Steps between C-alpha positions, in 0.01 A plus 500: 500500500587777247608387145869478434646778282554409136850372429477626138264727305175385345563442129269562208349223285763378258780683682831313529804577719810545292744629767477549876766636738550684823590865428421864568324791333436870541298745294697816563858587595376645825304191604682221674541149360231249583586135522251291295444174323530580123294317241519523122211332323380484143269790585645713787801613698403465869669605827333314789537534875254293694218524508466730206641617166701819562550578133399352165506601132362320195779405259334689214538820703882469533659732248867533599780327692811680626808364685605685814704434820375566852600430858296211630568265798853629584636526143446654158304272271381492139144633495228510238291814444163418339296769336135424452165645390259560790145359491211707365704797377692555817820579313844344522653329805842363597606232740843383611553125541787281625557124539816286505409387143411835352669422166274197450188709591605766253531246216161344581328833517661602170379174339146534629447872452709605201600195289286482182562192292420540130628354177758775451637451851542127450648543156764730649590238761480201274731652245785464756415142594599162364241260355416338834449835667277628218289188502443516875415872490248477216346183645429681829366797308253267335409288807570744786646221718658155466649237721870424452438159348294671226783749427756216496292314245457821295873556454594126519724577799716219637371569855308759706826666611562607139163684498585674828834615365344635183256710706746600772805572282351629176137593495467695827844670482414629152164623627678670793718695258215592271219567755663528841334181627447131420212382288482136604418396854454164673186493720408218742139598484329767292147564365460524125327833453332378177354175633499544876677165533772457765824399324770322704879498453522672168695760310312819410545793262489807726338831413185645351447311177401708202128458424423354160169472333327186640448239230132484583468870412728493198345595163513200265333476158524201265400527132459208255610630165470194279850364455628691804406580857581844630530585874505851654607506866581779748852480644730723705875535540602224252649474155444225241843361584382430856208281394476124474210303347403147606287309244250232594258427214242780484642668812801726521647633825673840481756555776797720573825339610588805712185578687351158496153493664460873438434398136371147459188489287342192338330568175211269385537550122224261385722349232840328510779733385854455379786560736699640210456814291310703756555874526511731809502877538430738786361853454368729772495221760301270264646170393390362161567136414417344160484116483470284194235229535636145506288333228681166535337441841 
């Protein structure tokens, strides 16, 4: 008995389905529409007609989206034209694509392919939010994802509905105006790209997060200068006003209230230091901190 044809394409390791729909595609105006099963994953856009993939493009190769209208299945419908780079220097290509939810597909492709999330982007959005919206946004920048009970506890919300209203009515609408798409998304199941862990029923910050210098590779020098301890540390994209210091005996944690885990470094100073009278300055991406030793300890 011959094997049954595949009902969906074979996915790559770590590949997740984000959207799937029935739809149609064509690669030139002269070619006819082909009905296909459409898949958007975290790695590819795929048009599938059993038993094989009829068209696919890696998300990193998509370079432009354009709205059009075309006649499809007895009426004129909104259509998305996708321009992409061909593989191995084969030049540019274009494909037309239609589904009944084309506006949702466009937003998701915009988020996955073109949305870069950095400190400046979030500062622009947060400047138009209230305290609850800002706290949620920066918490998800730091953590990447969080369940709703964690966000409710963060902002001391009276209930989960309050959190949902903050996201739905303030954070995402402001992001839509600033960027053209939302920045927070609820996912029933998603793999954390940093840990490989499958996360269930959580809110996520969408987009390509700005890469910061990993703490393990950050330049840190500590100098004992008698009555003082001096620290020189490599930083990026912060000012002294952004920094917070947590004191615990002979250890001090340097963190940033805006970018959270992107700058969270514990300093083993070797001697207890005073939490008062310290001095900070930043020059050429180098942070200098001078602590007074705590001789009363």
